[in-house]
N, C-alpha and C positions, 0 to 999 in steps of 0.2 A: 744546857746550851744547845744540844741537838734538837730538843723539843721546840725551842724558840725558833731555830732555823727552819725546821719543818713547818711550824705554824706560819711563819712569815711567807715561806714559799707557797703554802696552800692559799693564803690570802691573795698573793700576787696572781696565782693561777686562776682563782675564782673571779677576781676583778677583770682579768684579761678575757676570760670566757664570757662574762656578762656584757662587756663592751663589744665583743665580736658578734654577739647575737643580735644587737640592734642594727637592723639592716634597712636601708632606704627602700621604700616600696617601689615596684615597677608600675608603669601605667596600667598594666593588666590587673595588678593587685588593687589599685585604686578603682578601676572600672568595676571590679567584682565586689568591692566591699564598702565603698564610701557613698554618702549621700551629699547632695549639694544644697547648702542653705540658701533659701530665697531671701529671708530677712531674719534679723535677730534683735532682741532687746535684752535688758537685764532680767526680764521676767520669763523669757522663753524664746522660741524660734519657730519659723515656718519652714518646713522641709517636706518634700514630696507633695502630698495633697493634704497635709495636716498641720494645724497650728498646735504647737506643744507649749505647755507651761512647765517650768522647772519644778520638780518636787522639792519640798522644803530642804532636804539634805542632799541635793543633787551632787553627783560626783563629776567634776569637770577636770579633764586631764588631756595632756598631749599623748601621742602614741608612745613616747618615751616614759610616760608616767608623771611628768611634771604637772603640778596643780596650776590651773588657770582660772580666770575670772570670766563671767558671762560676756564682758566687753571684748574679750579676745576672740569671740566667735562673731563673724560678720557675714553679710551677704556675700556669697561666693565661697565661703569656707567649705572644706571637705571634711566630713565627720562620719563617725560611726556612732550609733546611739542605742540605748535600751530604754524602752518605755514601760509603763506599768501594765500594758496589755489591754487596758481599758481605753477605747476610743469612742467618743460620742459620735453618733451618726448624724452629722450635720454637714453643711458644705460651706467652707472646708471642714473636714473632720477636726475634732479637738481631742487632745490627749495630754498625758503627763509624762515627762522625761525623768528617768532615774539617773542616767549617766550619759555623758558625751565624751567621746575621744576625738580630739582635734588633730588632724594631720598637719604637721608643721615642718615637714622636711622640705628640702629645696624644690623638688618637683611639684609637690602639693601646693606650695606657696606660689610658684610660678603659674600654675593652673588657676589657683584662687584669684590671683591678680587679674587674669584675663576674663574670668567669669564675672568677677565683681564689676569690672569696667563694662562688660556687656549688659549686666543687670541695671547699671546706672544709666547707660546711654540708649538702650533699646526703647524706641518710641512706643512699641506695643508691650508695655510692661505687664499686661494681664496674661501672664504665662506661668505655668507651674510644672512640677514633676520633672525636673532637670536630670538628665543621665549623661554620663561620660560615654562617648561612642568610640572615638579614635584619636590618636595623636601621631601625626607624621611630621617629623622635623619640628617646626614651631607652629604647626596648624592643628588646633584642637577642634574636634567636632563634638557637639553636644546635641541632644534631642530633648524636646519639651512639648507640652500640650498647651492649648488655649485654656484659660481659666474658666471661661463660660461655656465653651464647646469642647469638652475634653476629648472628643474624637478627632479634632483637628490637631495634627502632629506637625511640628516644625523641626528643622535642623539649623544649627548655626555653626559656621566655621569661623573660629577666632584665631587671628594671628597673635601668638603670645608675645612677640617682640614689638610689633607696631600697635597692637590692641585693636586693629581694624577687624570688622566682622561682617559677615553676610548671612542673612537669614533666608531660608527657602522652605516652602511648604513641602511636606512629603505626601 
């Protein structure tokens, strides 16, 4: 009987510890670790300056470890990824993805919504290499480059509530 009580207590403690360890990322965590998806299909995605195809047994998960489908990754999604290390030197570069981790917490989804709206509505959609820069209240700042002239850098400030944005050259 004592062994059963100890066993149940141990399971409850382990479960509590594992749930306590899942922590929402801060903006600084996102800024330092995620990449912004420019576009995505069931076969792959375009992120940074590279078009990636999914490896045959690609692992697609959320940051909590839940399995996802390629259709869950969309333009504006915040991801971490591992590629095969082989990138073809073309423009844009081409590579193969082994695994993708989709950030789907509340902050990441709010940022994703603002970036997705920006990507849809921006008249000059020939831009790449998106990076998170700052988040003050509901104003998100991202930087990116021109697709054809990569030395041209721009900044966009996106209001995450109204989804209005302003683009300025840097």
